[in-house]
Structure formats: C-alpha cells, structure tokens
TORKE-445533 format. One record per residue (C-alpha): residue in one letter; z, y, x. Coordinates in pm, 1 decimal. Example, Ala and Ser with C-alpha at 12.3 -4.5 7.8 and 13.67 -1.06 7.14 Angstrom:
BEGIN
<code = a; c3 = 780.0; c2 = -450.0; c1 = 1230.0> .
<code = s; c3 = 714.0; c2 = -106.0; c1 = 1367.0> .
END
This chain:
BEGIN
<code = m; c3 = 6347.6; c2 = 3388.6; c1 = 3129.0> .
<code = s; c3 = 6269.7; c2 = 3070.1; c1 = 3325.3> .
<code = f; c3 = 6349.8; c2 = 2858.6; c1 = 3010.7> .
<code = y; c3 = 6100.5; c2 = 3062.1; c1 = 2799.2> .
<code = i; c3 = 5820.0; c2 = 3033.0; c1 = 3066.5> .
<code = g; c3 = 5879.9; c2 = 2665.3; c1 = 3098.6> .
<code = r; c3 = 5872.0; c2 = 2619.8; c1 = 2716.9> .
<code = e; c3 = 5537.9; c2 = 2816.5; c1 = 2684.2> .
<code = a; c3 = 5393.2; c2 = 2616.9; c1 = 2973.0> .
<code = s; c3 = 5485.5; c2 = 2295.0; c1 = 2790.6> .
<code = k; c3 = 5315.3; c2 = 2416.9; c1 = 2474.4> .
<code = l; c3 = 5009.2; c2 = 2509.6; c1 = 2667.6> .
<code = w; c3 = 4992.3; c2 = 2163.7; c1 = 2835.2> .
<code = k; c3 = 5036.9; c2 = 1994.1; c1 = 2492.4> .
<code = r; c3 = 4756.2; c2 = 2211.0; c1 = 2344.8> .
<code = f; c3 = 4527.5; c2 = 2128.3; c1 = 2631.3> .
<code = c; c3 = 4587.5; c2 = 1746.1; c1 = 2616.3> .
<code = a; c3 = 4534.8; c2 = 1762.2; c1 = 2233.0> .
<code = e; c3 = 4194.8; c2 = 1943.4; c1 = 2289.9> .
<code = i; c3 = 4099.4; c2 = 1705.7; c1 = 2552.1> .
<code = t; c3 = 4149.2; c2 = 1414.9; c1 = 2309.2> .
<code = t; c3 = 3953.4; c2 = 1592.7; c1 = 2037.8> .
<code = e; c3 = 3666.3; c2 = 1681.6; c1 = 2271.3> .
<code = i; c3 = 3643.7; c2 = 1324.6; c1 = 2402.6> .
<code = n; c3 = 3609.2; c2 = 1188.7; c1 = 2057.7> .
<code = l; c3 = 3324.6; c2 = 1445.6; c1 = 1984.5> .
<code = l; c3 = 3171.2; c2 = 1365.2; c1 = 2315.9> .
<code = s; c3 = 3160.8; c2 = 996.2; c1 = 2240.5> .
<code = e; c3 = 2962.6; c2 = 1072.5; c1 = 1923.6> .
<code = n; c3 = 2732.1; c2 = 1336.8; c1 = 2066.5> .
<code = w; c3 = 2683.0; c2 = 1254.3; c1 = 2435.2> .
<code = k; c3 = 2314.6; c2 = 1151.8; c1 = 2375.2> .
<code = y; c3 = 2232.8; c2 = 1493.1; c1 = 2247.6> .
<code = l; c3 = 2391.4; c2 = 1665.8; c1 = 2539.3> .
<code = l; c3 = 2217.5; c2 = 1441.3; c1 = 2785.9> .
<code = a; c3 = 1877.4; c2 = 1496.4; c1 = 2626.0> .
<code = g; c3 = 1934.7; c2 = 1863.9; c1 = 2632.7> .
<code = l; c3 = 2017.1; c2 = 1852.1; c1 = 3009.9> .
<code = v; c3 = 1718.0; c2 = 1638.8; c1 = 3073.0> .
<code = c; c3 = 1488.7; c2 = 1884.5; c1 = 2901.6> .
<code = q; c3 = 1635.0; c2 = 2158.3; c1 = 3133.2> .
<code = y; c3 = 1508.8; c2 = 1956.2; c1 = 3430.0> .
<code = i; c3 = 1171.8; c2 = 1903.0; c1 = 3261.8> .
<code = h; c3 = 1142.4; c2 = 2288.4; c1 = 3205.7> .
<code = g; c3 = 1222.7; c2 = 2345.7; c1 = 3573.3> .
<code = l; c3 = 966.6; c2 = 2078.2; c1 = 3668.4> .
<code = a; c3 = 702.2; c2 = 2256.2; c1 = 3443.5> .
<code = a; c3 = 781.5; c2 = 2586.9; c1 = 3604.9> .
<code = r; c3 = 740.4; c2 = 2436.5; c1 = 3944.3> .
<code = g; c3 = 417.8; c2 = 2279.1; c1 = 3863.7> .
<code = v; c3 = 252.5; c2 = 2600.3; c1 = 3723.5> .
<code = h; c3 = 341.2; c2 = 2754.2; c1 = 4067.1> .
<code = y; c3 = 67.9; c2 = 2533.9; c1 = 4219.8> .
<code = l; c3 = -194.3; c2 = 2683.3; c1 = 3981.4> .
<code = h; c3 = -85.7; c2 = 3042.2; c1 = 4047.7> .
<code = k; c3 = -342.2; c2 = 3282.0; c1 = 4189.0> .
<code = p; c3 = -223.1; c2 = 3622.0; c1 = 4314.9> .
<code = g; c3 = -408.1; c2 = 3924.8; c1 = 4209.8> .
<code = p; c3 = -367.1; c2 = 4292.6; c1 = 4124.8> .
<code = t; c3 = -66.8; c2 = 4376.6; c1 = 3907.4> .
<code = l; c3 = -180.4; c2 = 4418.4; c1 = 3543.3> .
<code = q; c3 = -141.3; c2 = 4748.0; c1 = 3362.8> .
<code = d; c3 = 188.7; c2 = 4753.9; c1 = 3198.2> .
<code = l; c3 = 358.0; c2 = 5017.2; c1 = 2976.6> .
<code = g; c3 = 711.2; c2 = 4912.9; c1 = 3101.0> .
<code = f; c3 = 601.9; c2 = 4963.3; c1 = 3458.5> .
<code = f; c3 = 472.0; c2 = 5310.1; c1 = 3366.8> .
<code = l; c3 = 800.3; c2 = 5412.4; c1 = 3192.9> .
<code = l; c3 = 1055.8; c2 = 5254.7; c1 = 3410.5> .
<code = p; c3 = 1075.8; c2 = 5326.5; c1 = 3790.2> .
<code = e; c3 = 1050.0; c2 = 5033.5; c1 = 4020.7> .
<code = l; c3 = 1396.5; c2 = 4938.1; c1 = 4164.3> .
<code = g; c3 = 1252.9; c2 = 4780.2; c1 = 4477.3> .
<code = q; c3 = 1335.9; c2 = 4460.2; c1 = 4662.6> .
<code = d; c3 = 1673.4; c2 = 4582.6; c1 = 4775.1> .
<code = k; c3 = 1791.1; c2 = 4637.4; c1 = 4424.5> .
<code = a; c3 = 1631.5; c2 = 4336.8; c1 = 4267.0> .
<code = y; c3 = 1970.3; c2 = 4157.0; c1 = 4265.1> .
<code = l; c3 = 2094.9; c2 = 4378.2; c1 = 3986.4> .
<code = s; c3 = 1923.4; c2 = 4184.0; c1 = 3699.6> .
<code = e; c3 = 2035.6; c2 = 3854.1; c1 = 3857.8> .
<code = t; c3 = 2386.8; c2 = 3981.0; c1 = 3883.1> .
<code = l; c3 = 2394.5; c2 = 4082.4; c1 = 3520.6> .
<code = f; c3 = 2236.0; c2 = 3753.6; c1 = 3408.5> .
<code = t; c3 = 2499.3; c2 = 3556.2; c1 = 3609.4> .
<code = t; c3 = 2787.2; c2 = 3758.7; c1 = 3451.3> .
<code = i; c3 = 2646.2; c2 = 3689.1; c1 = 3093.6> .
<code = f; c3 = 2599.0; c2 = 3315.9; c1 = 3174.2> .
<code = v; c3 = 2948.9; c2 = 3263.1; c1 = 3327.2> .
<code = s; c3 = 3121.3; c2 = 3468.9; c1 = 3049.8> .
<code = f; c3 = 2952.5; c2 = 3261.8; c1 = 2769.6> .
<code = f; c3 = 3030.4; c2 = 2938.4; c1 = 2960.8> .
<code = l; c3 = 3401.4; c2 = 3024.4; c1 = 2996.7> .
<code = w; c3 = 3414.5; c2 = 3133.7; c1 = 2632.9> .
<code = t; c3 = 3290.3; c2 = 2788.4; c1 = 2507.5> .
<code = f; c3 = 3595.8; c2 = 2641.0; c1 = 2682.1> .
<code = h; c3 = 3859.7; c2 = 2880.3; c1 = 2540.0> .
<code = p; c3 = 3987.1; c2 = 2632.3; c1 = 2275.0> .
<code = f; c3 = 4145.0; c2 = 2440.6; c1 = 2548.7> .
<code = i; c3 = 4394.9; c2 = 2727.6; c1 = 2621.5> .
<code = l; c3 = 4401.4; c2 = 2982.0; c1 = 2331.8> .
<code = k; c3 = 4541.3; c2 = 2937.8; c1 = 1990.1> .
<code = n; c3 = 4278.0; c2 = 3105.1; c1 = 1790.7> .
<code = k; c3 = 4032.5; c2 = 2827.1; c1 = 1790.8> .
<code = k; c3 = 3710.0; c2 = 2852.8; c1 = 1584.3> .
<code = i; c3 = 3469.6; c2 = 2622.9; c1 = 1778.8> .
<code = y; c3 = 3456.9; c2 = 2285.4; c1 = 1941.4> .
<code = t; c3 = 3308.1; c2 = 2289.6; c1 = 2287.3> .
<code = v; c3 = 3100.7; c2 = 1978.0; c1 = 2256.8> .
<code = l; c3 = 2948.5; c2 = 2085.8; c1 = 1920.5> .
<code = i; c3 = 2875.1; c2 = 2439.4; c1 = 2044.6> .
<code = w; c3 = 2687.4; c2 = 2312.3; c1 = 2345.3> .
<code = c; c3 = 2486.8; c2 = 2079.3; c1 = 2138.8> .
<code = r; c3 = 2369.5; c2 = 2378.3; c1 = 1935.1> .
<code = v; c3 = 2296.4; c2 = 2585.3; c1 = 2239.1> .
<code = l; c3 = 2095.3; c2 = 2321.9; c1 = 2406.8> .
<code = s; c3 = 1887.5; c2 = 2267.8; c1 = 2097.0> .
<code = f; c3 = 1800.8; c2 = 2629.6; c1 = 2082.2> .
<code = l; c3 = 1723.1; c2 = 2632.0; c1 = 2452.4> .
<code = v; c3 = 1502.3; c2 = 2322.0; c1 = 2442.2> .
<code = a; c3 = 1302.8; c2 = 2454.5; c1 = 2149.4> .
<code = s; c3 = 1241.6; c2 = 2794.4; c1 = 2304.9> .
<code = q; c3 = 1159.4; c2 = 2640.2; c1 = 2649.0> .
<code = a; c3 = 907.5; c2 = 2401.9; c1 = 2488.0> .
<code = l; c3 = 717.0; c2 = 2704.8; c1 = 2352.9> .
<code = r; c3 = 749.5; c2 = 2869.7; c1 = 2685.2> .
<code = i; c3 = 584.1; c2 = 2579.3; c1 = 2867.5> .
<code = v; c3 = 299.2; c2 = 2585.9; c1 = 2631.4> .
<code = t; c3 = 239.9; c2 = 2960.8; c1 = 2670.4> .
<code = f; c3 = 260.6; c2 = 2990.4; c1 = 3056.6> .
<code = y; c3 = 34.4; c2 = 2688.1; c1 = 3095.4> .
<code = s; c3 = -226.7; c2 = 2825.0; c1 = 2854.7> .
<code = t; c3 = -283.7; c2 = 3138.1; c1 = 3066.6> .
<code = q; c3 = -165.4; c2 = 3205.7; c1 = 3424.2> .
<code = l; c3 = -119.6; c2 = 3572.6; c1 = 3497.8> .
<code = p; c3 = -81.2; c2 = 3719.1; c1 = 3844.9> .
<code = g; c3 = 287.5; c2 = 3741.8; c1 = 3906.3> .
<code = p; c3 = 423.1; c2 = 4108.2; c1 = 3941.0> .
<code = n; c3 = 717.3; c2 = 3997.2; c1 = 4149.6> .
<code = y; c3 = 722.4; c2 = 4083.8; c1 = 4515.9> .
<code = h; c3 = 687.6; c2 = 3727.8; c1 = 4648.8> .
<code = c; c3 = 401.2; c2 = 3663.1; c1 = 4401.1> .
<code = r; c3 = 168.3; c2 = 3943.3; c1 = 4516.7> .
<code = e; c3 = -127.3; c2 = 3915.7; c1 = 4733.2> .
<code = g; c3 = -33.2; c2 = 3877.2; c1 = 5099.3> .
<code = s; c3 = 289.8; c2 = 3694.5; c1 = 5029.0> .
<code = e; c3 = 318.8; c2 = 3335.1; c1 = 5173.2> .
<code = l; c3 = 506.2; c2 = 3219.4; c1 = 4858.2> .
<code = a; c3 = 225.5; c2 = 3344.3; c1 = 4624.2> .
<code = t; c3 = 34.7; c2 = 3031.2; c1 = 4662.0> .
<code = l; c3 = 179.1; c2 = 2685.4; c1 = 4714.6> .
<code = p; c3 = -18.6; c2 = 2434.2; c1 = 4931.2> .
<code = p; c3 = -88.5; c2 = 2109.3; c1 = 4745.3> .
<code = p; c3 = 212.2; c2 = 1872.2; c1 = 4741.6> .
<code = k; c3 = 232.2; c2 = 1606.0; c1 = 5010.5> .
<code = s; c3 = 420.0; c2 = 1357.7; c1 = 4786.5> .
<code = v; c3 = 535.8; c2 = 1299.5; c1 = 4435.0> .
<code = l; c3 = 900.2; c2 = 1344.9; c1 = 4555.5> .
<code = e; c3 = 826.7; c2 = 1708.2; c1 = 4663.5> .
<code = v; c3 = 727.5; c2 = 1797.2; c1 = 4309.9> .
<code = l; c3 = 1016.6; c2 = 1614.3; c1 = 4148.6> .
<code = l; c3 = 1280.7; c2 = 1780.8; c1 = 4365.7> .
<code = i; c3 = 1143.6; c2 = 2117.3; c1 = 4277.8> .
<code = n; c3 = 1236.6; c2 = 2251.9; c1 = 4620.4> .
<code = f; c3 = 1578.4; c2 = 2337.8; c1 = 4460.9> .
<code = p; c3 = 1715.6; c2 = 2612.5; c1 = 4468.6> .
<code = r; c3 = 1438.8; c2 = 2800.0; c1 = 4656.6> .
<code = g; c3 = 1172.6; c2 = 2666.6; c1 = 4419.1> .
<code = v; c3 = 1352.4; c2 = 2797.0; c1 = 4117.0> .
<code = l; c3 = 1441.4; c2 = 3143.9; c1 = 4266.6> .
<code = y; c3 = 1090.9; c2 = 3200.7; c1 = 4400.6> .
<code = g; c3 = 857.8; c2 = 3077.2; c1 = 4129.6> .
<code = c; c3 = 540.7; c2 = 3233.6; c1 = 4029.5> .
<code = g; c3 = 313.2; c2 = 3191.4; c1 = 3722.4> .
<code = d; c3 = 580.1; c2 = 3093.4; c1 = 3457.1> .
<code = l; c3 = 564.0; c2 = 3442.4; c1 = 3297.7> .
<code = i; c3 = 524.9; c2 = 3438.4; c1 = 2924.9> .
<code = f; c3 = 783.7; c2 = 3447.2; c1 = 2820.5> .
<code = s; c3 = 1106.0; c2 = 3532.3; c1 = 3015.4> .
<code = s; c3 = 1339.7; c2 = 3245.8; c1 = 3083.6> .
<code = h; c3 = 1634.0; c2 = 3479.8; c1 = 3158.4> .
<code = m; c3 = 1587.6; c2 = 3632.3; c1 = 2810.8> .
<code = i; c3 = 1585.8; c2 = 3296.5; c1 = 2655.2> .
<code = f; c3 = 1927.0; c2 = 3226.1; c1 = 2790.8> .
<code = t; c3 = 2068.7; c2 = 3567.8; c1 = 2726.9> .
<code = l; c3 = 1951.6; c2 = 3587.3; c1 = 2371.7> .
<code = v; c3 = 2061.0; c2 = 3236.2; c1 = 2286.0> .
<code = f; c3 = 2410.4; c2 = 3321.5; c1 = 2413.9> .
<code = v; c3 = 2429.7; c2 = 3648.7; c1 = 2249.5> .
<code = l; c3 = 2308.7; c2 = 3499.3; c1 = 1912.3> .
<code = t; c3 = 2558.6; c2 = 3210.5; c1 = 1934.2> .
<code = y; c3 = 2845.2; c2 = 3442.6; c1 = 1998.9> .
<code = q; c3 = 2722.6; c2 = 3669.4; c1 = 1731.0> .
<code = k; c3 = 2790.1; c2 = 3379.4; c1 = 1478.3> .
<code = y; c3 = 3084.6; c2 = 3201.1; c1 = 1607.8> .
<code = g; c3 = 3262.1; c2 = 3470.5; c1 = 1819.3> .
<code = t; c3 = 3564.3; c2 = 3659.5; c1 = 1671.0> .
<code = r; c3 = 3562.6; c2 = 3998.1; c1 = 1860.3> .
<code = r; c3 = 3336.7; c2 = 4264.5; c1 = 1715.3> .
<code = c; c3 = 3344.0; c2 = 4469.4; c1 = 2032.0> .
<code = i; c3 = 3223.2; c2 = 4180.8; c1 = 2250.9> .
<code = k; c3 = 2939.2; c2 = 4117.8; c1 = 1994.1> .
<code = q; c3 = 2833.2; c2 = 4475.7; c1 = 2032.0> .
<code = l; c3 = 2861.7; c2 = 4457.4; c1 = 2412.7> .
<code = g; c3 = 2646.7; c2 = 4138.8; c1 = 2415.4> .
<code = w; c3 = 2368.1; c2 = 4311.0; c1 = 2247.3> .
<code = f; c3 = 2402.5; c2 = 4611.0; c1 = 2462.1> .
<code = l; c3 = 2386.4; c2 = 4390.6; c1 = 2781.0> .
<code = a; c3 = 2080.7; c2 = 4209.6; c1 = 2638.1> .
<code = v; c3 = 1895.3; c2 = 4529.1; c1 = 2628.8> .
<code = i; c3 = 2003.2; c2 = 4635.7; c1 = 2974.1> .
<code = q; c3 = 1899.3; c2 = 4282.7; c1 = 3093.0> .
<code = s; c3 = 1556.6; c2 = 4342.6; c1 = 2953.4> .
<code = l; c3 = 1514.8; c2 = 4681.3; c1 = 3113.3> .
<code = l; c3 = 1633.3; c2 = 4543.9; c1 = 3458.4> .
<code = i; c3 = 1395.9; c2 = 4263.3; c1 = 3448.5> .
<code = i; c3 = 1103.8; c2 = 4498.2; c1 = 3391.5> .
<code = a; c3 = 1230.0; c2 = 4754.9; c1 = 3646.6> .
<code = s; c3 = 1273.8; c2 = 4465.3; c1 = 3905.9> .
<code = r; c3 = 904.9; c2 = 4370.5; c1 = 3828.7> .
<code = k; c3 = 1014.5; c2 = 4012.8; c1 = 3774.6> .
<code = h; c3 = 817.0; c2 = 4002.3; c1 = 3444.6> .
<code = y; c3 = 569.0; c2 = 4206.9; c1 = 3249.9> .
<code = t; c3 = 684.0; c2 = 4393.9; c1 = 2950.8> .
<code = v; c3 = 514.3; c2 = 4143.4; c1 = 2724.6> .
<code = d; c3 = 728.5; c2 = 3863.5; c1 = 2863.1> .
<code = v; c3 = 1036.9; c2 = 4029.8; c1 = 2747.6> .
<code = v; c3 = 898.5; c2 = 4147.6; c1 = 2409.7> .
<code = v; c3 = 778.8; c2 = 3795.2; c1 = 2322.2> .
<code = a; c3 = 1114.0; c2 = 3656.6; c1 = 2421.5> .
<code = w; c3 = 1297.1; c2 = 3885.7; c1 = 2188.2> .
<code = y; c3 = 1109.8; c2 = 3784.0; c1 = 1871.8> .
<code = t; c3 = 1046.7; c2 = 3423.4; c1 = 1961.2> .
<code = v; c3 = 1400.9; c2 = 3336.9; c1 = 2056.0> .
<code = n; c3 = 1537.5; c2 = 3504.6; c1 = 1745.9> .
<code = l; c3 = 1302.1; c2 = 3313.9; c1 = 1507.7> .
<code = v; c3 = 1360.4; c2 = 2980.1; c1 = 1701.6> .
<code = v; c3 = 1740.9; c2 = 3018.7; c1 = 1662.4> .
<code = f; c3 = 1692.4; c2 = 3111.4; c1 = 1292.8> .
<code = f; c3 = 1478.9; c2 = 2812.5; c1 = 1195.6> .
<code = v; c3 = 1659.0; c2 = 2549.3; c1 = 1418.7> .
<code = e; c3 = 2000.7; c2 = 2672.8; c1 = 1286.1> .
<code = k; c3 = 1877.1; c2 = 2579.9; c1 = 939.5> .
<code = k; c3 = 1811.2; c2 = 2209.6; c1 = 1055.0> .
<code = l; c3 = 2144.6; c2 = 2163.8; c1 = 1215.8> .
<code = p; c3 = 2459.6; c2 = 2061.6; c1 = 1020.0> .
<code = e; c3 = 2724.9; c2 = 2333.8; c1 = 971.9> .
<code = m; c3 = 2988.9; c2 = 2360.7; c1 = 1235.3> .
<code = p; c3 = 3333.8; c2 = 2254.0; c1 = 1091.6> .
<code = d; c3 = 3580.1; c2 = 2535.8; c1 = 1056.7> .
<code = r; c3 = 3865.7; c2 = 2480.8; c1 = 1271.9> .
<code = t; c3 = 4095.1; c2 = 2692.7; c1 = 1045.1> .
<code = s; c3 = 4063.8; c2 = 2459.8; c1 = 755.0> .
<code = a; c3 = 4289.9; c2 = 2165.0; c1 = 705.2> .
<code = a; c3 = 3994.9; c2 = 1910.7; c1 = 727.9> .
<code = a; c3 = 3895.0; c2 = 2032.7; c1 = 1079.4> .
<code = a; c3 = 4264.4; c2 = 1997.7; c1 = 1191.7> .
<code = m; c3 = 4240.6; c2 = 1623.4; c1 = 1121.2> .
<code = l; c3 = 4026.7; c2 = 1599.0; c1 = 1440.1> .
<code = l; c3 = 4351.6; c2 = 1640.2; c1 = 1639.2> .
<code = p; c3 = 4568.3; c2 = 1329.2; c1 = 1716.7> .
<code = l; c3 = 4747.7; c2 = 1223.3; c1 = 1405.9> .
<code = s; c3 = 5034.1; c2 = 1003.8; c1 = 1331.7> .
<code = v; c3 = 4974.6; c2 = 647.7; c1 = 1214.0> .
<code = k; c3 = 5080.7; c2 = 741.3; c1 = 860.0> .
<code = d; c3 = 4842.3; c2 = 1042.9; c1 = 849.7> .
<code = k; c3 = 4556.5; c2 = 850.3; c1 = 1010.2> .
<code = d; c3 = 4560.6; c2 = 568.5; c1 = 757.7> .
<code = g; c3 = 4490.1; c2 = 825.6; c1 = 480.1> .
<code = w; c3 = 4155.0; c2 = 896.5; c1 = 629.1> .
<code = t; c3 = 3853.4; c2 = 673.0; c1 = 589.2> .
<code = k; c3 = 3602.4; c2 = 590.7; c1 = 855.7> .
<code = e; c3 = 3339.1; c2 = 782.7; c1 = 667.7> .
<code = e; c3 = 3528.2; c2 = 1103.7; c1 = 655.5> .
<code = n; c3 = 3619.2; c2 = 1077.1; c1 = 1024.0> .
<code = h; c3 = 3251.4; c2 = 1011.5; c1 = 1107.3> .
<code = k; c3 = 3150.5; c2 = 1319.9; c1 = 913.4> .
<code = l; c3 = 3386.0; c2 = 1544.0; c1 = 1105.4> .
<code = l; c3 = 3284.4; c2 = 1406.5; c1 = 1443.5> .
<code = n; c3 = 2919.3; c2 = 1481.7; c1 = 1353.9> .
<code = g; c3 = 2992.3; c2 = 1835.2; c1 = 1256.3> .
<code = n; c3 = 3010.9; c2 = 1785.1; c1 = 886.2> .
<code = s; c3 = 3302.8; c2 = 1934.1; c1 = 696.5> .
<code = v; c3 = 3506.1; c2 = 1744.3; c1 = 449.2> .
<code = d; c3 = 3633.8; c2 = 1931.6; c1 = 141.2> .
<code = p; c3 = 4016.9; c2 = 1950.5; c1 = 177.0> .
<code = s; c3 = 4052.9; c2 = 1929.9; c1 = -208.6> .
<code = e; c3 = 3925.3; c2 = 1565.6; c1 = -181.3> .
<code = r; c3 = 4215.6; c2 = 1481.0; c1 = 33.8> .
<code = r; c3 = 4500.7; c2 = 1595.0; c1 = -187.2> .
<code = q; c3 = 4792.7; c2 = 1368.3; c1 = -196.6> .
<code = r; c3 = 4774.7; c2 = 1123.3; c1 = -490.3> .
<code = t; c3 = 5034.5; c2 = 914.8; c1 = -662.9> .
<code = q; c3 = 4963.2; c2 = 628.4; c1 = -898.6> .
<code = s; c3 = 5175.6; c2 = 547.2; c1 = -1210.1> .
<code = n; c3 = 5099.6; c2 = 323.4; c1 = -1496.4> .
<code = g; c3 = 4743.5; c2 = 269.3; c1 = -1368.8> .
<code = k; c3 = 4659.1; c2 = 639.0; c1 = -1363.3> .
<code = i; c3 = 4572.1; c2 = 845.7; c1 = -1061.9> .
<code = m; c3 = 4800.9; c2 = 1146.0; c1 = -1035.9> .
<code = e; c3 = 4719.1; c2 = 1465.0; c1 = -839.4> .
<code = n; c3 = 4952.4; c2 = 1688.2; c1 = -627.0> .
<code = g; c3 = 5205.5; c2 = 1419.9; c1 = -618.2> .
<code = n; c3 = 5344.4; c2 = 1493.5; c1 = -964.2> .
<code = a; c3 = 5406.1; c2 = 1166.3; c1 = -1155.1> .
<code = h; c3 = 5358.2; c2 = 1191.3; c1 = -1524.0> .
<code = l; c3 = 5587.0; c2 = 989.2; c1 = -1766.6> .
<code = a; c3 = 5449.7; c2 = 695.3; c1 = -1961.2> .
<code = d; c3 = 5331.9; c2 = 735.1; c1 = -2309.5> .
<code = s; c3 = 5660.2; c2 = 604.2; c1 = -2446.9> .
<code = a; c3 = 5844.6; c2 = 881.6; c1 = -2266.8> .
<code = m; c3 = 5653.0; c2 = 1144.0; c1 = -2440.2> .
<code = n; c3 = 5829.8; c2 = 1069.6; c1 = -2765.2> .
<code = g; c3 = 6144.0; c2 = 1237.9; c1 = -2647.4> .
<code = a; c3 = 6322.9; c2 = 940.3; c1 = -2484.9> .
END
C-alpha cells in the first residue's frame, strides 16, 4: 500500500514539474499580455474611485427589480459577496487544475490571457458608461445622510492613486452602469462553458450567474438596468473578442503534447517556427509532422521506404 502511494506521489510530482516547465515557456512568450491586463485592472479601479468624487446622493430611482425583489437589508448584504467570492475562487482554482489532474484541456497562461482580454474590453465600456451619466447610488452607504456618499476633494495625488484600498473598492459609489461583479461572473461562466469538460458544472455556473444577478438587485448594490446591460454587453464582448484571438491549442492532440519537455532527438525534429506557433496559441497540424524517410532522392511518408526503380522489375 505504501509503495503504491509513493509511486502515485512520484507521478504527481513529475506531472507538476512538467507542467511548470510548460507554463514557464508560455509565460515567457505572453507575459506582456498578462501584465497589460493586470495594469488595466488597476486603471479600472482608479476610474471607479475617481467617479466616486463626482457622485451626488439623491432619492433612489424607480426600479422594477426593487419592486419585485424584497430588500435583503444591510445585515444580509454579504450574501451576494459570498457567492461572488465562491465563483471567483472556484474559477481561479480550475484554471490551475492542469498542474495536478491528468485530463488537461487548457494551458493556465493562455486561458488567463483570454480572460483578461474579455475583462479589459468589458471594463473599458463600463468606464465610458458610468462616466457619461452618474446615477444616485442605491446602496446603503451611497444614500443621502451617509458619510461615504460624497467624498471630500483629494488632498494629494497619492490619495487618488492608492484608491484607499480595500475600503475604497468595497464602498464605492457612482460606478453603476454596468455591474462589475456581473462582468467577472459572466466572463468566468462563458470561459468555462467553452473550455470546461463537466456539463453539470456548466449548468451550475449559469444557475449561479442568475442567482448572483438577483442577489445584487435584492442587496440594492445596483439597479436592475446595471445587471441587464451587463448580461448582453459581456456576452457580445466575449463573442466578438473571441473571434480576434487565436484558437487555443488542443492538449489532447499530438501537437499540443510537444509543448512538454522533449528528448534531444524529438526536439530536433521540430522547427523554431512550429514551437513559436504553439507557444503563441496556434496549433500545428499533426499530419505535417509525420515521420519521413528519404530514399533515392524521394521523400517517403510514414517511414515506409520504397524500392528503387530497378527493384520494381522483379529483382
């Protein structure tokens, strides 16, 4: 029993090390895209902080969702945040499952490049919309009488750049249309819908996205329009951005397997151009890499050497 456990642990460690090598190679090729995506996340947070200075509290606007869904109250406002955190953490862990599990379909670096591209495009549209028109926030800390509803002018540039993290992120006002929580939720669900393997989890993801929408409205964190606009905007953004991105390499194919460490003999059979294509997310047709043998100046396929013309006379 102990021998079996030790052997499985050794296999897991080798798989983990091989995956680390693969992902480091991909990271060396795509680190600029990941860094740009993370910088854009900060810019989005900076824009949300900036619009808080422009926010003016006022009466809550008439809203169909507020009429249909009972208000949860401040003591239960944590429910939507708890569900969002669960979705976020679950998706984050799933993107790293190739390091442990055998059924690998994605590369962690490449999947996050795609996710960040979806987020950046959606958040850029969000910044434009909530700066175009500032609505009175329906959240409890954004209503009239709350000290956080209106921010005093900043005393220094550093105060703005630091975003008063994390309090400034949790208690923002004015960045309403459309919901940032729904951007992340829908991007994660859509990504798993395409690259995930479990049908039940895909269905659960969509169900949780609907529940998340209802909880956001019931918690009075956003108006119904913020959630509705997020649903069709994010889906359209992902649809069009996906068309511009290269296809993800299929890890089940022989070509994708060549990203793993190779022996010197196997590695010499691959050109730099083909390796570069794989690292950048472009697949290579395995049929182009069939073993070839040369005989009498002719290129033979599948390793079958044909006889010379003289041999065809029955010699």
